[in-house]
N, C-alpha and C positions, 0 to 999 in steps of 0.2 A: 555790716553788723546792724542789728536792730535793737532799739530800746523802746519798750512798750510803756506808755504813760497814761495814767488815769485821766479822764476828761477834764476835771477841774484844774489839773496841773500842766496840761499839755502846752498851752501857750507860753507859760514861763519856761518850760524845759526847752521848747524850740527856740525861744529868744536867747537863752543861755548858750545853746549850741551855735547859733549864728554869731553871738558876741565873742565866744572863745575860738570858734573855728573848728574844723575837723582835725582830729589827731593825725599826725604824720603817717602816711601810708594806709589810712583807714577811712572808710566812708560809713558814717552813722546815719541810719534812717530812723526817724521818730514815727511811731505808730500811735495815734491817738485812739484811745479805747472809748467804748460806749459808756455813758454816765451810769453809775451804779447806785444812784440815790434818786428817789422820787418822793415827793411830798414829805421830805424829811425822814424817810425810811430807807434803810439799805435794801437793795435787791440782791439777795445772795445768788440767785441764778445768773444775774449779769456779772457779778464779781467772779463767780466760777468760770463762766464762759470767757471772760477777759483773760483770766490766768491760764486757762487751757489754750487759748489762742497763742499766747506767748510761748507756752511749752511746746506746742506743735511746730513752731518756727525754729528750724535748726540754726538760724542766724542770730537768735536772741541772746544778748549778753547781759541785759538788766531789765528790771521791771520797776518803774516808779509808780508806786501804788497809792491807794486811797489814804485819806487823812484820818479815818476812823480806826481805832485799835481793833474793833470787832471785824471790820472788813479785812484788815491786815492779817489777823489770825486765820481767817477763812481762806484767803488766797495763798497764804504762806504754805499751807500743807500741799497745795498743788504745785507751787513753784519749787519747793524743796525737792520734790521728786526728780526734777531735772537740773538741780543745782543752779538755778537762776537766782541771783541775788535780788532782793527786794529792798528798795529804799522807800520808806513810808513815813508818814506823820511829820514830814519836813517840806518846805516849799519846793516846787518843781525846779526852780533855778539852782537851788542848793544841791538837790539830788543829781541833776545833770552835771553840775560842776564836779561832784564826787566821782561820777562815772568817767568823765573825761580825764580827771587826774589819775584815776586808777588805770585807765588805758595808757596814758603817757608813761606811767611807772612800770607797766607790764612788760616783761622781757620774754614772755612765752607766747609768741604769736600763733603757735600751733593750736592752742585752745584758749581763745580770749574769754569764753564763758567761765572756764575753770579759773583762769587768772583773776577775773573780776570777782568771782565767788570767794576766792581766797582773800582778796584785797578788801572787799566790802562786807564779807560775812553774810 
């Protein structure tokens, strides 16, 4: 399973995964995305490309997104089309912890993405 993480939150998310460990019977891969902010401005093309990369990966179960509400709204439209839950505007460690807890509680291993979408909204 893959969790895509925006650049500024990636190190925190990876540390939380190491700290908590892999869920039983599952291997989580963290993919760090390209930074979507330059000179204090959002790069909507990069945000869109990052979200599309997550959508195109059939193993994606969650997207830990940008800290900006505007960036979240932009990527949300892309991610919603594939029912990929987005955790945004929270620290990377908190978001990864929520993903791991949702996976632990999930009893439907046939569709982890759907289970996480139901659990995380």
